[in-house]
N, C-alpha and C positions, 0 to 999 in steps of 0.2 A: 504493500499500500504506500503510496507517495503521499506526502503533506500536501503539495499542490502539483498539478501537472504543468509542463511548460506553457500550454495554452490559458490555464487558469492564471499562472503568475503574470503572463502578458496583458490579459484582461484586466487585472487588478491593477497593475502598472500603469496602463493607460487610463485608468479612471481619475477623474477630477476629485483627488481626496488628498488630505494630508498625511504624513507619514505614519502618523498615529492611526488615523482611520484606514489606511492600507494595511497596517498591521491587525487591526480589529477585523477587516474583512477577510484577510487571510486566515485569521483564526476560526472565524465562523464558518468558512468554506470547511476547513480540516475537521472542524468539530461536527459540522453535519456529516460528514463522511464516516467519522468514528461513531456517531450516535445512530446513522443508519445501521451499522454492522453490530452494534449493541442491541438494538429494537429487534434485528432479524434472529439473532442468536437467542435472544430472551422471549421472543415472540410477544412483545409488547409495543406500545406506542412510544414514540419519542419523547412525547410528553411525559409519560409516566417513567421514565428513567431515573432511578436513585443514584446520589453520588457513589454508593457502594459498588454499584454495578460498573461505574465507569471506572472505578479503582481496581476492581477485579479484572476488567478488560485490560487496562494499562499492563497490570502485572502479568498477564497470562497471554496476551498476544504475541505471538512469536515473529510475526513480520514487524511489528512495532519494536520489539526488543532487539532485533537485529540490525535496526537503523541508528540507534542510541545505546550508550552506555548507560546505564540506568541505576539509580540508588533509591532508597526508601523515600528520601526527600522529593525526588523528581516525580515519583509515582503520585503523591498527593499533590505537588504543585501542578502537574499536567492535568490530573483528574479535575481539580478545581477551575482550571481553563477551560476545559470542555464543558462542565456544568455551567460554568458563568457564561458560556456562549448560548445556552438555552434562551436567555433573556432576549438578545436581538433576533433570534431565530424565530421566537415565538411572535415578536412584533412584526417581522418579515412575513410571517404565515398569517398573522391577522390582517395584515394591510393588503395581501394578495388573496386573502380569503380561500387559501389551499393549506392542506396538512404540511408540516413541517418536512416530512419526508419527500414532498413533490417539489419543493423548492428548487429552483434552477441558480447556477452560478450567476447568471445574468441578472436576475431579480435580486440576488444579495447585493451584488454591485450597484444596482440602481437604488435600491432602498439607502445604503450608505450615503451614495451621493445625494439624494434627495434629503436626506436627513441633516446634513451640513448645509443645505440651502434654507433650511426652514429658520 
């Protein structure tokens, strides 16, 4: 699993966003990818994922472990990042009137762009 594909990174870089908002957008895209996997594995809706389930996934996902050298502190830190991404993902979902799992990269980027214009 990739954090972002090359195409996704190009789309985010081209967005009219500050560096901070580009980071938040990248994080939301990756968190959505993680949350989809967790929801599929646990057979639940993304909205119902608990922090413990994210922590378990981070600790047990072999493809994730191969990419990074992890310690106990990182598991907690990264799990919190993924869980905190649920807030903007829920907001985008509500704005687009579709379930979180159906959000597209384009919709996420556009939401972050609209948010800074308000």
